matplotlib code that plots the C-alpha trace (Angstrom):
import matplotlib.pyplot as plt

x = [0.0, 2.9, 4.2, 1.0, 1.0, 4.6, 3.8, 0.7, 2.7, 5.3, 2.6, 0.8, 4.1, 5.1, 1.7, 1.7, 5.4, 4.6, 1.7, 3.8, 6.7, 4.7, 2.6, 3.1, 1.6, 1.0, 3.5, 1.0, 1.8, 3.9, 3.5, 7.0, 8.6, 9.8, 8.8, 5.9, 4.7, 5.0, 3.4, 6.3, 8.3, 11.2, 10.6, 12.0, 14.2, 13.8, 15.8, 19.1, 17.7, 16.1, 19.4, 20.2, 16.8, 17.2, 20.5, 19.0, 16.0, 18.3, 20.5, 17.4, 16.1, 19.4, 19.4, 15.8, 16.5, 19.7, 17.9, 15.0, 17.5, 19.4, 16.1, 15.1, 18.5, 18.3]
y = [0.0, 2.3, 1.8, 2.9, 6.1, 6.9, 6.4, 8.6, 11.4, 11.2, 11.2, 14.2, 16.1, 15.5, 16.5, 19.8, 20.5, 20.2, 22.7, 25.2, 24.8, 26.0, 28.6, 32.2, 35.4, 38.5, 41.1, 43.9, 47.6, 49.3, 52.8, 54.2, 51.4, 52.6, 49.3, 49.8, 46.2, 44.8, 41.5, 40.8, 38.5, 36.3, 32.6, 30.3, 27.7, 24.1, 22.4, 22.7, 20.6, 17.7, 15.9, 16.2, 14.9, 12.0, 11.1, 11.2, 9.1, 6.5, 6.4, 6.1, 3.2, 1.4, 1.9, 0.6, -2.5, -3.4, -3.0, -5.3, -7.9, -7.9, -8.3, -11.3, -13.0, -12.9]
z = [0.0, 0.7, -2.8, -4.4, -2.2, -3.1, -6.8, -6.5, -4.9, -7.6, -10.3, -8.8, -8.3, -11.9, -13.2, -11.2, -12.0, -15.7, -15.4, -13.5, -15.9, -18.9, -17.2, -18.4, -17.3, -19.3, -18.1, -18.3, -18.9, -16.3, -17.7, -17.7, -19.8, -23.2, -24.7, -27.1, -26.8, -23.3, -24.3, -26.7, -24.4, -25.4, -25.9, -23.2, -24.8, -23.5, -26.3, -24.3, -21.4, -23.5, -23.9, -20.2, -19.3, -21.7, -20.0, -16.6, -17.7, -19.2, -16.0, -13.8, -16.0, -15.7, -11.9, -11.6, -13.8, -11.9, -8.6, -9.7, -11.1, -7.8, -5.9, -8.1, -7.6, -3.8]

ax = plt.figure().add_subplot(projection="3d")
ax.plot(x, y, z, "-o")
ax.set_aspect("equal")
plt.show()
């Protein structure tokens, strides 16, 4: 039962972290800013992190597979 609870918390955290990561707010108009279009915000790049996330995911998968193999051998 504990295992299901832990996986539930991990799933909920991942779901909420994903929503927060892509949330953007309109900056609004602050009056004294010389920018003519305050809604023209630069795009946040995520391409630089995709490779690192893939490496971490592969390392985690290898860790979990080795841990399960060790548990089956004992």
